[in-house]
PDB file of N, CA, C and O in Angstrom:
ATOM      1  N   MET A   1      77.276 -39.084  52.363  1.00  0.00           N
ATOM      2  CA  MET A   1      76.974 -40.410  51.840  1.00  0.00           C
ATOM      3  C   MET A   1      76.564 -40.075  50.462  1.00  0.00           C
ATOM      4  O   MET A   1      75.634 -39.307  50.213  1.00  0.00           O
ATOM      5  N   ASN A   2      77.421 -40.785  49.410  1.00  0.00           N
ATOM      6  CA  ASN A   2      77.006 -40.646  48.026  1.00  0.00           C
ATOM      7  C   ASN A   2      75.884 -41.560  47.664  1.00  0.00           C
ATOM      8  O   ASN A   2      75.543 -42.464  48.426  1.00  0.00           O
ATOM      9  N   ASP A   3      75.251 -41.324  46.409  1.00  0.00           N
ATOM     10  CA  ASP A   3      74.379 -42.092  45.951  1.00  0.00           C
ATOM     11  C   ASP A   3      74.697 -43.903  45.951  1.00  0.00           C
ATOM     12  O   ASP A   3      73.899 -44.766  46.318  1.00  0.00           O
ATOM     13  N   THR A   4      75.803 -44.069  45.536  1.00  0.00           N
ATOM     14  CA  THR A   4      76.208 -45.490  45.582  1.00  0.00           C
ATOM     15  C   THR A   4      76.277 -46.182  47.002  1.00  0.00           C
ATOM     16  O   THR A   4      75.927 -47.326  47.293  1.00  0.00           O
ATOM     17  N   ALA A   5      76.815 -45.205  47.812  1.00  0.00           N
ATOM     18  CA  ALA A   5      76.866 -45.753  49.272  1.00  0.00           C
ATOM     19  C   ALA A   5      75.522 -45.827  49.932  1.00  0.00           C
ATOM     20  O   ALA A   5      75.290 -46.609  50.854  1.00  0.00           O
ATOM     21  N   LEU A   6      74.679 -45.027  49.456  1.00  0.00           N
ATOM     22  CA  LEU A   6      73.209 -45.048  49.863  1.00  0.00           C
ATOM     23  C   LEU A   6      72.565 -46.305  49.513  1.00  0.00           C
ATOM     24  O   LEU A   6      71.959 -47.016  50.314  1.00  0.00           O
ATOM     25  N   PHE A   7      72.757 -46.581  48.064  1.00  0.00           N
ATOM     26  CA  PHE A   7      71.993 -47.864  47.679  1.00  0.00           C
ATOM     27  C   PHE A   7      72.704 -49.180  48.433  1.00  0.00           C
ATOM     28  O   PHE A   7      72.062 -50.049  49.023  1.00  0.00           O
ATOM     29  N   LEU A   8      74.030 -49.151  48.305  1.00  0.00           N
ATOM     30  CA  LEU A   8      74.701 -50.243  49.059  1.00  0.00           C
ATOM     31  C   LEU A   8      74.163 -50.468  50.531  1.00  0.00           C
ATOM     32  O   LEU A   8      73.873 -51.584  50.962  1.00  0.00           O
ATOM     33  N   ALA A   9      74.066 -49.367  51.214  1.00  0.00           N
ATOM     34  CA  ALA A   9      73.395 -49.543  52.479  1.00  0.00           C
ATOM     35  C   ALA A   9      72.193 -49.994  52.659  1.00  0.00           C
ATOM     36  O   ALA A   9      71.890 -50.737  53.592  1.00  0.00           O
ATOM     37  N   ALA A  10      71.235 -49.494  51.592  1.00  0.00           N
ATOM     38  CA  ALA A  10      69.954 -50.029  51.595  1.00  0.00           C
ATOM     39  C   ALA A  10      69.867 -51.413  51.208  1.00  0.00           C
ATOM     40  O   ALA A  10      68.952 -52.068  51.707  1.00  0.00           O
ATOM     41  N   GLN A  11      70.714 -52.014  50.349  1.00  0.00           N
ATOM     42  CA  GLN A  11      70.727 -53.283  49.794  1.00  0.00           C
ATOM     43  C   GLN A  11      71.338 -54.091  51.102  1.00  0.00           C
ATOM     44  O   GLN A  11      70.707 -55.119  51.349  1.00  0.00           O
ATOM     45  N   GLU A  12      72.311 -53.852  51.874  1.00  0.00           N
ATOM     46  CA  GLU A  12      72.838 -54.606  52.815  1.00  0.00           C
ATOM     47  C   GLU A  12      71.743 -54.689  53.954  1.00  0.00           C
ATOM     48  O   GLU A  12      71.527 -55.781  54.481  1.00  0.00           O
ATOM     49  N   THR A  13      71.068 -53.591  54.334  1.00  0.00           N
ATOM     50  CA  THR A  13      69.975 -53.790  55.310  1.00  0.00           C
ATOM     51  C   THR A  13      68.813 -54.667  54.819  1.00  0.00           C
ATOM     52  O   THR A  13      68.303 -55.514  55.552  1.00  0.00           O
ATOM     53  N   ALA A  14      68.388 -54.431  53.496  1.00  0.00           N
ATOM     54  CA  ALA A  14      67.440 -55.550  53.071  1.00  0.00           C
ATOM     55  C   ALA A  14      67.754 -57.029  53.199  1.00  0.00           C
ATOM     56  O   ALA A  14      66.977 -57.921  53.542  1.00  0.00           O
ATOM     57  N   GLN A  15      69.146 -57.138  52.831  1.00  0.00           N
ATOM     58  CA  GLN A  15      69.530 -58.564  53.147  1.00  0.00           C
ATOM     59  C   GLN A  15      69.592 -59.016  54.452  1.00  0.00           C
ATOM     60  O   GLN A  15      69.303 -60.182  54.722  1.00  0.00           O
ATOM     61  N   ARG A  16      70.029 -58.013  55.504  1.00  0.00           N
ATOM     62  CA  ARG A  16      69.973 -58.397  56.673  1.00  0.00           C
ATOM     63  C   ARG A  16      68.491 -58.778  57.217  1.00  0.00           C
ATOM     64  O   ARG A  16      68.261 -59.755  57.929  1.00  0.00           O
ATOM     65  N   ARG A  17      67.541 -57.857  56.772  1.00  0.00           N
ATOM     66  CA  ARG A  17      66.094 -57.908  57.119  1.00  0.00           C
ATOM     67  C   ARG A  17      65.642 -59.286  56.587  1.00  0.00           C
ATOM     68  O   ARG A  17      64.725 -59.891  57.142  1.00  0.00           O
ATOM     69  N   GLY A  18      66.238 -59.741  55.593  1.00  0.00           N
ATOM     70  CA  GLY A  18      65.611 -61.100  54.984  1.00  0.00           C
ATOM     71  C   GLY A  18      66.295 -62.098  55.914  1.00  0.00           C
ATOM     72  O   GLY A  18      65.562 -63.038  56.221  1.00  0.00           O
ATOM     73  N   ARG A  19      67.526 -62.123  56.438  1.00  0.00           N
ATOM     74  CA  ARG A  19      68.186 -63.092  57.152  1.00  0.00           C
ATOM     75  C   ARG A  19      67.229 -63.197  58.574  1.00  0.00           C
ATOM     76  O   ARG A  19      66.903 -64.287  59.043  1.00  0.00           O
ATOM     77  N   TRP A  20      66.872 -62.007  59.123  1.00  0.00           N
ATOM     78  CA  TRP A  20      66.246 -62.123  60.271  1.00  0.00           C
ATOM     79  C   TRP A  20      64.675 -62.724  59.943  1.00  0.00           C
ATOM     80  O   TRP A  20      64.196 -63.489  60.780  1.00  0.00           O
ATOM     81  N   LEU A  21      64.049 -62.455  58.990  1.00  0.00           N
ATOM     82  CA  LEU A  21      62.775 -62.970  58.714  1.00  0.00           C
ATOM     83  C   LEU A  21      62.922 -64.521  58.646  1.00  0.00           C
ATOM     84  O   LEU A  21      62.146 -65.275  59.234  1.00  0.00           O
ATOM     85  N   GLU A  22      64.035 -64.968  57.843  1.00  0.00           N
ATOM     86  CA  GLU A  22      64.325 -66.329  57.623  1.00  0.00           C
ATOM     87  C   GLU A  22      64.577 -67.140  59.041  1.00  0.00           C
ATOM     88  O   GLU A  22      64.240 -68.302  59.267  1.00  0.00           O
ATOM     89  N   ARG A  23      65.203 -66.301  59.872  1.00  0.00           N
ATOM     90  CA  ARG A  23      65.681 -66.854  61.175  1.00  0.00           C
ATOM     91  C   ARG A  23      64.416 -67.041  62.092  1.00  0.00           C
ATOM     92  O   ARG A  23      64.342 -68.010  62.848  1.00  0.00           O
ATOM     93  N   ALA A  24      63.344 -66.016  62.005  1.00  0.00           N
ATOM     94  CA  ALA A  24      62.019 -66.085  62.633  1.00  0.00           C
ATOM     95  C   ALA A  24      61.154 -67.187  62.215  1.00  0.00           C
ATOM     96  O   ALA A  24      60.314 -67.740  62.924  1.00  0.00           O
ATOM     97  N   ALA A  25      61.478 -67.493  60.825  1.00  0.00           N
ATOM     98  CA  ALA A  25      60.483 -68.651  60.291  1.00  0.00           C
ATOM     99  C   ALA A  25      61.157 -69.979  60.339  1.00  0.00           C
ATOM    100  O   ALA A  25      60.501 -70.965  60.002  1.00  0.00           O
ATOM    101  N   ASP A  26      62.365 -70.110  60.711  1.00  0.00           N
ATOM    102  CA  ASP A  26      63.194 -71.305  61.020  1.00  0.00           C
ATOM    103  C   ASP A  26      62.539 -72.101  61.996  1.00  0.00           C
ATOM    104  O   ASP A  26      62.379 -71.485  63.049  1.00  0.00           O
ATOM    105  N   THR A  27      62.064 -73.375  62.001  1.00  0.00           N
ATOM    106  CA  THR A  27      61.463 -74.116  63.045  1.00  0.00           C
ATOM    107  C   THR A  27      62.528 -75.153  63.455  1.00  0.00           C
ATOM    108  O   THR A  27      62.412 -75.758  64.520  1.00  0.00           O
ATOM    109  N   THR A  28      63.487 -75.348  62.683  1.00  0.00           N
ATOM    110  CA  THR A  28      64.595 -76.322  62.945  1.00  0.00           C
ATOM    111  C   THR A  28      65.742 -75.834  63.854  1.00  0.00           C
ATOM    112  O   THR A  28      66.697 -76.583  64.060  1.00  0.00           O
ATOM    113  N   ARG A  29      65.681 -74.581  64.414  1.00  0.00           N
ATOM    114  CA  ARG A  29      66.547 -74.030  65.361  1.00  0.00           C
ATOM    115  C   ARG A  29      66.918 -74.754  66.670  1.00  0.00           C
ATOM    116  O   ARG A  29      66.001 -75.295  67.288  1.00  0.00           O
ATOM    117  N   SER A  30      68.019 -74.809  67.091  1.00  0.00           N
ATOM    118  CA  SER A  30      68.159 -75.481  68.285  1.00  0.00           C
ATOM    119  C   SER A  30      67.664 -74.681  69.555  1.00  0.00           C
ATOM    120  O   SER A  30      67.469 -73.468  69.483  1.00  0.00           O
ATOM    121  N   ALA A  31      67.503 -75.264  70.504  1.00  0.00           N
ATOM    122  CA  ALA A  31      66.890 -74.777  71.719  1.00  0.00           C
ATOM    123  C   ALA A  31      67.868 -73.539  71.935  1.00  0.00           C
ATOM    124  O   ALA A  31      67.338 -72.429  71.981  1.00  0.00           O
ATOM    125  N   GLN A  32      68.902 -73.610  72.037  1.00  0.00           N
ATOM    126  CA  GLN A  32      69.919 -72.214  72.459  1.00  0.00           C
ATOM    127  C   GLN A  32      69.654 -71.209  71.508  1.00  0.00           C
ATOM    128  O   GLN A  32      69.506 -70.061  71.929  1.00  0.00           O
ATOM    129  N   SER A  33      69.562 -71.448  70.235  1.00  0.00           N
ATOM    130  CA  SER A  33      69.328 -70.519  69.339  1.00  0.00           C
ATOM    131  C   SER A  33      67.886 -69.953  69.536  1.00  0.00           C
ATOM    132  O   SER A  33      67.747 -68.741  69.369  1.00  0.00           O
ATOM    133  N   LEU A  34      66.937 -70.610  69.831  1.00  0.00           N
ATOM    134  CA  LEU A  34      65.700 -70.075  70.129  1.00  0.00           C
ATOM    135  C   LEU A  34      65.653 -69.214  71.492  1.00  0.00           C
ATOM    136  O   LEU A  34      64.962 -68.203  71.617  1.00  0.00           O
ATOM    137  N   ALA A  35      66.370 -69.680  72.358  1.00  0.00           N
ATOM    138  CA  ALA A  35      66.529 -68.724  73.771  1.00  0.00           C
ATOM    139  C   ALA A  35      67.063 -67.739  73.458  1.00  0.00           C
ATOM    140  O   ALA A  35      66.552 -66.728  73.939  1.00  0.00           O
ATOM    141  N   GLU A  36      68.198 -67.543  72.616  1.00  0.00           N
ATOM    142  CA  GLU A  36      68.998 -66.372  72.350  1.00  0.00           C
ATOM    143  C   GLU A  36      68.170 -65.320  71.405  1.00  0.00           C
ATOM    144  O   GLU A  36      68.182 -64.125  71.702  1.00  0.00           O
ATOM    145  N   PHE A  37      67.565 -65.717  70.438  1.00  0.00           N
ATOM    146  CA  PHE A  37      66.849 -65.035  69.464  1.00  0.00           C
ATOM    147  C   PHE A  37      65.386 -65.563  69.291  1.00  0.00           C
ATOM    148  O   PHE A  37      65.117 -66.200  68.272  1.00  0.00           O
ATOM    149  N   PRO A  38      64.358 -65.312  70.312  1.00  0.00           N
ATOM    150  CA  PRO A  38      63.190 -65.922  70.027  1.00  0.00           C
ATOM    151  C   PRO A  38      62.351 -65.124  68.616  1.00  0.00           C
ATOM    152  O   PRO A  38      62.654 -64.011  68.184  1.00  0.00           O
ATOM    153  N   ARG A  39      61.493 -65.821  68.190  1.00  0.00           N
ATOM    154  CA  ARG A  39      60.864 -65.457  67.033  1.00  0.00           C
ATOM    155  C   ARG A  39      60.502 -64.037  67.137  1.00  0.00           C
ATOM    156  O   ARG A  39      60.665 -63.268  66.190  1.00  0.00           O
ATOM    157  N   ARG A  40      60.012 -63.673  68.269  1.00  0.00           N
ATOM    158  CA  ARG A  40      59.424 -62.053  68.525  1.00  0.00           C
ATOM    159  C   ARG A  40      60.612 -61.137  68.299  1.00  0.00           C
ATOM    160  O   ARG A  40      60.559 -60.100  67.637  1.00  0.00           O
ATOM    161  N   ARG A  41      61.562 -61.557  68.837  1.00  0.00           N
ATOM    162  CA  ARG A  41      62.940 -60.756  68.731  1.00  0.00           C
ATOM    163  C   ARG A  41      63.390 -60.698  67.266  1.00  0.00           C
ATOM    164  O   ARG A  41      63.766 -59.601  66.854  1.00  0.00           O
ATOM    165  N   CYS A  42      63.397 -61.695  66.467  1.00  0.00           N
ATOM    166  CA  CYS A  42      63.864 -61.880  65.199  1.00  0.00           C
ATOM    167  C   CYS A  42      63.075 -60.936  64.403  1.00  0.00           C
ATOM    168  O   CYS A  42      63.651 -60.171  63.630  1.00  0.00           O
ATOM    169  N   LEU A  43      61.663 -60.929  64.548  1.00  0.00           N
ATOM    170  CA  LEU A  43      60.718 -60.020  63.899  1.00  0.00           C
ATOM    171  C   LEU A  43      60.969 -58.665  64.115  1.00  0.00           C
ATOM    172  O   LEU A  43      61.054 -57.873  63.177  1.00  0.00           O
ATOM    173  N   ALA A  44      61.111 -58.298  65.448  1.00  0.00           N
ATOM    174  CA  ALA A  44      61.559 -56.921  65.750  1.00  0.00           C
ATOM    175  C   ALA A  44      62.703 -56.464  65.168  1.00  0.00           C
ATOM    176  O   ALA A  44      62.691 -55.333  64.683  1.00  0.00           O
ATOM    177  N   LEU A  45      63.909 -57.280  65.117  1.00  0.00           N
ATOM    178  CA  LEU A  45      65.046 -56.707  64.401  1.00  0.00           C
ATOM    179  C   LEU A  45      64.678 -56.631  62.781  1.00  0.00           C
ATOM    180  O   LEU A  45      65.120 -55.714  62.089  1.00  0.00           O
ATOM    181  N   ALA A  46      63.986 -57.483  62.340  1.00  0.00           N
ATOM    182  CA  ALA A  46      63.537 -57.175  60.782  1.00  0.00           C
ATOM    183  C   ALA A  46      62.631 -56.020  60.755  1.00  0.00           C
ATOM    184  O   ALA A  46      62.554 -55.420  59.683  1.00  0.00           O
ATOM    185  N   ARG A  47      62.053 -55.675  61.574  1.00  0.00           N
ATOM    186  CA  ARG A  47      61.101 -54.335  61.530  1.00  0.00           C
ATOM    187  C   ARG A  47      62.171 -53.230  61.641  1.00  0.00           C
ATOM    188  O   ARG A  47      62.105 -52.269  60.874  1.00  0.00           O
ATOM    189  N   LYS A  48      63.137 -53.321  62.545  1.00  0.00           N
ATOM    190  CA  LYS A  48      64.069 -52.281  62.621  1.00  0.00           C
ATOM    191  C   LYS A  48      64.902 -52.011  61.409  1.00  0.00           C
ATOM    192  O   LYS A  48      65.284 -50.876  61.122  1.00  0.00           O
ATOM    193  N   CYS A  49      65.182 -53.098  60.690  1.00  0.00           N
ATOM    194  CA  CYS A  49      65.899 -52.985  59.353  1.00  0.00           C
ATOM    195  C   CYS A  49      64.817 -52.237  58.310  1.00  0.00           C
ATOM    196  O   CYS A  49      65.208 -51.431  57.466  1.00  0.00           O
ATOM    197  N   GLU A  50      63.618 -52.550  58.450  1.00  0.00           N
ATOM    198  CA  GLU A  50      62.578 -51.961  57.559  1.00  0.00           C
ATOM    199  C   GLU A  50      62.601 -50.240  57.733  1.00  0.00           C
ATOM    200  O   GLU A  50      62.553 -49.361  56.872  1.00  0.00           O
ATOM    201  N   THR A  51      62.682 -50.171  59.005  1.00  0.00           N
ATOM    202  CA  THR A  51      62.668 -48.823  59.258  1.00  0.00           C
ATOM    203  C   THR A  51      63.970 -48.074  58.923  1.00  0.00           C
ATOM    204  O   THR A  51      63.930 -46.850  58.802  1.00  0.00           O
ATOM    205  N   HIS A  52      64.922 -48.632  58.795  1.00  0.00           N
ATOM    206  CA  HIS A  52      66.380 -48.060  58.531  1.00  0.00           C
ATOM    207  C   HIS A  52      66.107 -47.857  56.778  1.00  0.00           C
ATOM    208  O   HIS A  52      66.292 -46.776  56.218  1.00  0.00           O
ATOM    209  N   ILE A  53      65.718 -48.897  56.184  1.00  0.00           N
ATOM    210  CA  ILE A  53      65.499 -48.693  54.696  1.00  0.00           C
ATOM    211  C   ILE A  53      64.562 -47.665  54.169  1.00  0.00           C
ATOM    212  O   ILE A  53      64.654 -47.198  53.034  1.00  0.00           O
ATOM    213  N   VAL A  54      63.628 -47.320  55.070  1.00  0.00           N
ATOM    214  CA  VAL A  54      62.674 -46.172  54.703  1.00  0.00           C
ATOM    215  C   VAL A  54      63.416 -44.964  55.132  1.00  0.00           C
ATOM    216  O   VAL A  54      63.224 -43.928  54.496  1.00  0.00           O
ATOM    217  N   ASP A  55      64.264 -44.968  56.162  1.00  0.00           N
ATOM    218  CA  ASP A  55      64.935 -43.713  56.524  1.00  0.00           C
ATOM    219  C   ASP A  55      65.901 -43.454  55.260  1.00  0.00           C
ATOM    220  O   ASP A  55      65.921 -42.312  54.802  1.00  0.00           O
ATOM    221  N   LEU A  56      66.723 -44.479  54.657  1.00  0.00           N
ATOM    222  CA  LEU A  56      67.631 -44.124  53.625  1.00  0.00           C
ATOM    223  C   LEU A  56      66.696 -43.905  52.426  1.00  0.00           C
ATOM    224  O   LEU A  56      67.205 -43.126  51.620  1.00  0.00           O
ATOM    225  N   ALA A  57      65.556 -44.328  52.083  1.00  0.00           N
ATOM    226  CA  ALA A  57      64.795 -43.813  51.007  1.00  0.00           C
ATOM    227  C   ALA A  57      64.299 -42.415  51.106  1.00  0.00           C
ATOM    228  O   ALA A  57      64.213 -41.725  50.090  1.00  0.00           O
ATOM    229  N   ILE A  58      63.971 -41.967  52.269  1.00  0.00           N
ATOM    230  CA  ILE A  58      63.586 -40.583  52.587  1.00  0.00           C
ATOM    231  C   ILE A  58      64.896 -39.797  52.588  1.00  0.00           C
ATOM    232  O   ILE A  58      64.730 -38.627  52.242  1.00  0.00           O
ATOM    233  N   LEU A  59      65.993 -40.087  52.847  1.00  0.00           N
ATOM    234  CA  LEU A  59      67.165 -39.454  52.756  1.00  0.00           C
ATOM    235  C   LEU A  59      67.610 -39.196  51.155  1.00  0.00           C
ATOM    236  O   LEU A  59      68.014 -38.100  50.767  1.00  0.00           O
ATOM    237  N   ALA A  60      67.484 -40.296  50.343  1.00  0.00           N
ATOM    238  CA  ALA A  60      67.679 -40.198  48.938  1.00  0.00           C
ATOM    239  C   ALA A  60      66.640 -39.112  48.218  1.00  0.00           C
ATOM    240  O   ALA A  60      67.004 -38.318  47.351  1.00  0.00           O
ATOM    241  N   GLU A  61      65.328 -39.217  48.714  1.00  0.00           N
ATOM    242  CA  GLU A  61      64.388 -38.348  48.110  1.00  0.00           C
ATOM    243  C   GLU A  61      64.576 -36.885  48.316  1.00  0.00           C
ATOM    244  O   GLU A  61      64.350 -36.060  47.431  1.00  0.00           O
ATOM    245  N   LEU A  62      65.132 -36.496  49.895  1.00  0.00           N
ATOM    246  CA  LEU A  62      65.447 -35.301  49.977  1.00  0.00           C
ATOM    247  C   LEU A  62      66.534 -34.747  49.346  1.00  0.00           C
ATOM    248  O   LEU A  62      66.584 -33.542  49.095  1.00  0.00           O
ATOM    249  N   ARG A  63      67.543 -35.639  49.027  1.00  0.00           N
ATOM    250  CA  ARG A  63      68.599 -35.190  48.193  1.00  0.00           C
ATOM    251  C   ARG A  63      68.278 -34.955  47.017  1.00  0.00           C
ATOM    252  O   ARG A  63      68.790 -33.931  46.564  1.00  0.00           O
ATOM    253  N   CYS A  64      67.352 -35.743  46.068  1.00  0.00           N
ATOM    254  CA  CYS A  64      66.964 -35.467  44.735  1.00  0.00           C
ATOM    255  C   CYS A  64      66.257 -33.985  44.752  1.00  0.00           C
ATOM    256  O   CYS A  64      66.532 -33.113  43.928  1.00  0.00           O
ATOM    257  N   GLU A  65      65.392 -33.847  45.718  1.00  0.00           N
ATOM    258  CA  GLU A  65      64.610 -32.593  45.775  1.00  0.00           C
ATOM    259  C   GLU A  65      65.569 -31.291  45.993  1.00  0.00           C
ATOM    260  O   GLU A  65      65.368 -30.208  45.442  1.00  0.00           O
ATOM    261  N   ARG A  66      66.651 -31.573  46.892  1.00  0.00           N
ATOM    262  CA  ARG A  66      67.477 -30.494  46.994  1.00  0.00           C
ATOM    263  C   ARG A  66      68.379 -30.059  45.817  1.00  0.00           C
ATOM    264  O   ARG A  66      68.597 -28.881  45.532  1.00  0.00           O
ATOM    265  N   GLU A  67      68.913 -31.196  45.121  1.00  0.00           N
ATOM    266  CA  GLU A  67      69.739 -31.201  43.760  1.00  0.00           C
ATOM    267  C   GLU A  67      68.827 -30.463  42.761  1.00  0.00           C
ATOM    268  O   GLU A  67      69.267 -29.509  42.119  1.00  0.00           O
ATOM    269  N   ALA A  68      67.510 -30.914  42.619  1.00  0.00           N
ATOM    270  CA  ALA A  68      66.704 -30.327  41.820  1.00  0.00           C
ATOM    271  C   ALA A  68      66.465 -28.984  42.042  1.00  0.00           C
ATOM    272  O   ALA A  68      66.473 -28.254  41.051  1.00  0.00           O
ATOM    273  N   LEU A  69      66.219 -28.423  43.304  1.00  0.00           N
ATOM    274  CA  LEU A  69      65.928 -26.971  43.524  1.00  0.00           C
ATOM    275  C   LEU A  69      67.223 -26.318  43.241  1.00  0.00           C
ATOM    276  O   LEU A  69      67.205 -25.271  42.595  1.00  0.00           O
ATOM    277  N   GLY A  70      68.288 -26.788  43.627  1.00  0.00           N
ATOM    278  CA  GLY A  70      69.547 -26.228  43.148  1.00  0.00           C
ATOM    279  C   GLY A  70      69.828 -25.877  41.806  1.00  0.00           C
ATOM    280  O   GLY A  70      70.368 -24.827  41.456  1.00  0.00           O
ATOM    281  N   ILE A  71      69.370 -26.965  40.927  1.00  0.00           N
ATOM    282  CA  ILE A  71      69.532 -26.917  39.506  1.00  0.00           C
ATOM    283  C   ILE A  71      68.460 -25.709  39.136  1.00  0.00           C
ATOM    284  O   ILE A  71      68.828 -24.763  38.440  1.00  0.00           O
ATOM    285  N   ALA A  72      67.325 -25.788  39.566  1.00  0.00           N
ATOM    286  CA  ALA A  72      66.356 -24.717  39.287  1.00  0.00           C
ATOM    287  C   ALA A  72      66.764 -23.371  39.562  1.00  0.00           C
ATOM    288  O   ALA A  72      66.483 -22.480  38.760  1.00  0.00           O
ATOM    289  N   VAL A  73      67.537 -23.082  40.846  1.00  0.00           N
ATOM    290  CA  VAL A  73      67.859 -21.918  41.143  1.00  0.00           C
ATOM    291  C   VAL A  73      69.147 -21.333  40.334  1.00  0.00           C
ATOM    292  O   VAL A  73      69.353 -20.136  40.130  1.00  0.00           O
ATOM    293  N   ALA A  74      69.915 -22.344  39.942  1.00  0.00           N
ATOM    294  CA  ALA A  74      71.108 -21.931  39.009  1.00  0.00           C
ATOM    295  C   ALA A  74      70.604 -21.788  37.693  1.00  0.00           C
ATOM    296  O   ALA A  74      71.229 -20.949  37.044  1.00  0.00           O
ATOM    297  N   LEU A  75      69.665 -22.345  37.087  1.00  0.00           N
ATOM    298  CA  LEU A  75      68.976 -21.909  35.817  1.00  0.00           C
ATOM    299  C   LEU A  75      68.384 -20.665  35.805  1.00  0.00           C
ATOM    300  O   LEU A  75      68.434 -19.960  34.797  1.00  0.00           O
ATOM    301  N   THR A  76      67.690 -20.233  37.067  1.00  0.00           N
ATOM    302  CA  THR A  76      66.932 -19.097  37.159  1.00  0.00           C
ATOM    303  C   THR A  76      68.078 -18.034  37.285  1.00  0.00           C
ATOM    304  O   THR A  76      68.006 -17.012  36.603  1.00  0.00           O
ATOM    305  N   ALA A  77      69.114 -18.236  38.119  1.00  0.00           N
ATOM    306  CA  ALA A  77      70.072 -17.152  38.053  1.00  0.00           C
ATOM    307  C   ALA A  77      70.924 -16.901  36.910  1.00  0.00           C
ATOM    308  O   ALA A  77      71.420 -15.793  36.704  1.00  0.00           O
ATOM    309  N   GLY A  78      71.109 -17.925  36.147  1.00  0.00           N
ATOM    310  CA  GLY A  78      71.925 -17.838  34.981  1.00  0.00           C
ATOM    311  C   GLY A  78      70.933 -17.195  33.769  1.00  0.00           C
ATOM    312  O   GLY A  78      71.447 -16.681  32.775  1.00  0.00           O
ATOM    313  N   GLY A  79      69.574 -17.263  33.926  1.00  0.00           N
ATOM    314  CA  GLY A  79      68.886 -16.760  32.814  1.00  0.00           C
ATOM    315  C   GLY A  79      68.603 -15.368  33.240  1.00  0.00           C
ATOM    316  O   GLY A  79      68.118 -14.626  32.385  1.00  0.00           O
ATOM    317  N   ALA A  80      68.824 -14.906  34.402  1.00  0.00           N
ATOM    318  CA  ALA A  80      68.531 -13.369  34.959  1.00  0.00           C
ATOM    319  C   ALA A  80      69.648 -12.553  34.425  1.00  0.00           C
ATOM    320  O   ALA A  80      69.396 -11.383  34.135  1.00  0.00           O
ATOM    321  N   SER A  81      70.976 -13.060  34.238  1.00  0.00           N
ATOM    322  CA  SER A  81      71.994 -12.120  33.925  1.00  0.00           C
ATOM    323  C   SER A  81      72.068 -11.554  32.573  1.00  0.00           C
ATOM    324  O   SER A  81      72.947 -10.739  32.293  1.00  0.00           O
TER     325      SER A  81
END
């Protein structure tokens, strides 16, 4: 997954989280909609999205650290020759 795909995945997940939170807060939903997705379930799905966003952020951070380490190793190896 490249940086663009990582960003787009986080953005899509954040939008999905927002929709779940809106649905949980919507008091005008029909009885059938409330039965299928009660407020508690909507909030649980929003939390699941939050967890996924954090996972993507950690993945991006680890990738940056790996790239920085790779650059440092390459500079060190290049300077030693």
